[in-house]
C-alpha positions, 0 to 999 in steps of 0.5 A: 516866932510866926507860930507863936504869934499865931498861937497867941492870936488864936488863944486870944480869940478862944478866950474872947469867944468863951466869954460869950454865951452860945445861943442856938437859933433854929433855921427855916427850910426852902422846900423848892431847893432844900436849903436851910436859911435864916434872916441875918438880923437875928444873928446880928442882934445876938452878936451885938448883944454879946452872944455867939449865934449858932445856927440849928438846921431843921434835923428833926431827930431827938439825938441830934437836937439833944447833942446840939442843945447840950453845947448851948447857953440859950435858945432863940426861936425865930419867926417863920413864913409857916404856921404851926400845924393846928393838929398839934393843938387838937384843931382842924385847919381853918380858912387863912391857915398858911403852909405848915412844915413838919420839920420846922414844927418838930425841930423847934419842939425838940429844941424846946424840950432839950432846953427845958431839960437843961433849964436854958433861957428861951426867947421866942419871936413871932412864930417862935412865941407861937410854937413855944405856946403850942409845945406848952399845951396851948392853942392859937388863933389860926387867922386873926383877920377872920377870927378876931372881931375889930382886929388891928392890922397885924400884918403891917407890910413895908417898911418892916421895922416901922413901929406900927402899934402900941402894946400894953405890958403887964406889971411884975413881968420880965417885959415890964422890967425891960421897959422900965428904964425908958418910961412911956408908951411902947410901940412894936412892929407887926408881921403876923396873922396868928396869935396865942389863944389858950395860954400854955401850961407854965406861961402867962400873958405879959402884953396885949395889943389894943384889940386884945390880941396877945403880944407876949407871953412868959414863964410863970417861974420868974427864976428862968427867963422864958419870954415870947414876943409876937413882934420882931425886935431883931428888925428894930434893935439898932434904933429902938431902945426897948428892942435893944434891951430885950436882946441884952437881957436875954443874952445876960440871962444866958451868960449867967448860966455859963459859970458853975461857980455862979459868977456871972461872966462879963457880957461884951455887949455892943448894944449901946 
């Protein structure tokens, strides 16, 4: 009887988990200790929105990344305490450039390419938006304070979740659809010193700050969800409806590709 009870328990868990899309999240690396790590908020936001977060260590090898991404339904590119190497977009390092880590850049690049081959939805956050743009052939403003005239303060400091400035969202975009259920000004938190300069192939700008700094990009092809945001919605989803709906929409898009029959599986969102 005990074995049968255990079997039923694990079967129920397996069915429950199988109904949720698996979403890969690339990690960071701590050079001093060699540890892979990631802030808790990304995983918590994905789980609450109905997905299963899957950590992807920074093993910058195509065979590994292809094998790992082949098991996923979506890809989240998180923020980082590093900058993309400007050599990847044909520039020399400028004053203000922070540390660059090859394993981070390359793992994210390979993950994007693998997701492209499978047509998976992509959500990029801060560094994740920047590396997505670079992989698409775009370039970056290497340091906003020294390179953008009359720039806002885009590194707001503490508290991290404070919504510090507004964003102006372009019409006919995924972000506009996400924002439409709650009219009014949209404000975001801000923790970056770089931004998109030349927009990559297949991408378009979908939001800017008041100083003109690019705050969001997304794919020109609306049939596939590819959205990058410069702010950190993973820090705000518990109280900010715009951030919450962004994760919900992303997870829904990931879930829509799970069924070969085209039937959209139920996403058991806890974000309400």
